[in-house]
C-alpha positions in Angstrom: 16.7 -23.1 26.5 20.6 -23.9 26.5 20.9 -25.9 23.6 19.2 -23.7 21.7 21.8 -21.1 22.1 24.5 -23.1 21.7 22.9 -23.9 18.0 22.0 -20.7 17.6 25.1 -20.1 18.4 26.9 -22.5 16.5 25.4 -21.4 13.5 26.7 -17.8 14.2 29.8 -19.1 14.4 29.7 -20.9 10.7 27.6 -17.6 9.2 30.4 -14.7 10.4 32.5 -17.8 8.9 31.6 -17.3 5.6 31.2 -13.6 6.0 34.9 -13.4 6.6 35.7 -15.8 4.0 33.6 -13.5 1.5 35.4 -10.6 2.6 38.5 -12.2 2.5 37.9 -13.2 -0.8 36.2 -9.6 -2.0 39.5 -8.7 -0.4 41.9 -10.2 -2.8 40.0 -9.9 -5.9 40.0 -6.3 -5.2 43.9 -6.1 -5.2 44.3 -8.9 -8.2 42.5 -6.7 -10.0 43.8 -2.8 -8.7 47.2 -4.9 -10.2 45.6 -5.4 -13.4 44.3 -1.9 -14.0 48.0 -0.4 -13.3 49.9 -3.1 -15.3 47.4 -2.0 -17.9 48.1 1.2 -17.7 51.4 1.4 -17.6 52.5 -1.7 -20.2 49.6 -0.8 -23.1 51.1 2.3 -23.7 54.7 1.0 -23.6 53.3 -1.9 -25.8 51.8 0.5 -28.1 55.1 2.8 -28.5 57.3 -0.2 -29.4 55.1 -1.4 -32.0 55.1 1.6 -33.5 58.1 4.3 -32.9 59.9 1.7 -32.8 63.8 2.6 -33.3 62.5 5.9 -30.8 61.7 3.1 -28.3 64.9 1.0 -28.5 66.8 4.5 -27.9 65.1 5.3 -25.1 65.8 1.8 -23.2 68.9 1.9 -24.1 69.0 5.6 -22.7 67.4 4.5 -19.5 69.9 1.4 -18.7 72.6 3.9 -19.5 71.7 6.1 -17.0 70.9 3.7 -14.9 74.6 2.1 -15.3 76.0 5.6 -14.6 74.0 6.0 -11.5 75.1 3.4 -9.7 78.9 3.4 -11.4 78.7 7.3 -9.5 77.0 5.7 -6.2 80.6 3.6 -6.2 82.5 6.1 -7.1 82.1 9.1 -5.7 82.1 9.3 -1.5 79.4 11.8 -0.6 81.3 13.4 2.2 80.1 13.0 5.9 79.8 9.4 4.9 82.8 7.4 6.7 83.5 3.3 5.8 82.1 2.2 9.1 85.5 0.7 9.5 85.6 -1.1 5.9 87.8 1.2 3.7 86.0 0.4 -0.3 87.1 3.3 -1.2 83.1 4.2 -1.6 80.3 3.9 -0.8 79.7 0.9 2.2 77.5 -1.4 -0.7 75.2 -4.1 1.2 74.5 -7.6 0.2 71.7 -6.9 -2.1 73.3 -4.0 -3.7 76.2 -6.8 -5.2 74.9 -8.6 -7.5 72.9 -5.5 -8.5 75.8 -3.9 -9.3 77.8 -7.2 -11.4 74.3 -7.1 -13.4 74.4 -3.4 -14.5 78.0 -3.5 -15.3 77.4 -6.9 -17.1 74.2 -5.0 -19.1 75.9 -1.4 -19.4 79.3 -4.3 -21.6 76.1 -5.9 -23.3 74.7 -2.5 -24.5 78.2 -1.3 -25.3 79.3 -4.4 -27.5 75.1 -4.6 -29.4 76.2 -0.2 -29.9 79.9 -0.7 -31.2 78.7 -3.7 -33.4 75.5 -1.9 -34.7 78.2 1.4 -35.7 80.4 -1.6 -37.4 77.0 -2.8 -40.0 76.0 1.1 -40.5 78.9 3.7 -39.8 82.3 3.3 -41.9 84.6 1.0 -40.2 86.9 4.2 -38.8 83.9 4.9 -36.8 83.8 1.3 -35.6 86.9 1.1 -34.8 86.7 4.6 -32.3 83.7 2.7 -31.1 85.2 -0.4 -29.8 88.7 1.4 -28.7 85.8 3.2 -26.2 83.9 0.4 -25.3 87.1 -1.6 -24.6 87.8 1.4 -22.5 84.5 1.1 -20.9 84.5 -2.1 -20.2 88.4 -1.9 -18.2 86.7 1.0 -16.0 84.4 -1.1 -14.6 85.6 -4.6 -14.6 89.3 -4.4 -13.8 89.3 -0.9 -12.5 
């Protein structure tokens, strides 16, 4: 009788192990399907917009990048009231280790976007507007990197 219980317990553990494995597999599959579905909901309209409305898509992306750059630049420059430096006087908000590389990346992207826009203005408009854009770009790059 005891041997029969040991064998049935052994098979019960094996069966429960397979059920557990299949439950985990189905959860992982469901998670992957949710990720694919949400990625499709976001990426397909953006793809359609990029294909059929290239100029508006380009300008929208540039505005988002520029807005993000201004946000991070403003976050560094503006110090909210009541915030102490915590012993670290950086002159602005204290940045964590992860924010410093992100800020450098945003600065580099902002500089590249401004150079790109300057080249576009030189190619599209008169040389006088290109010179004005070049001076503004040099000023922005100076503010971003040398201030």
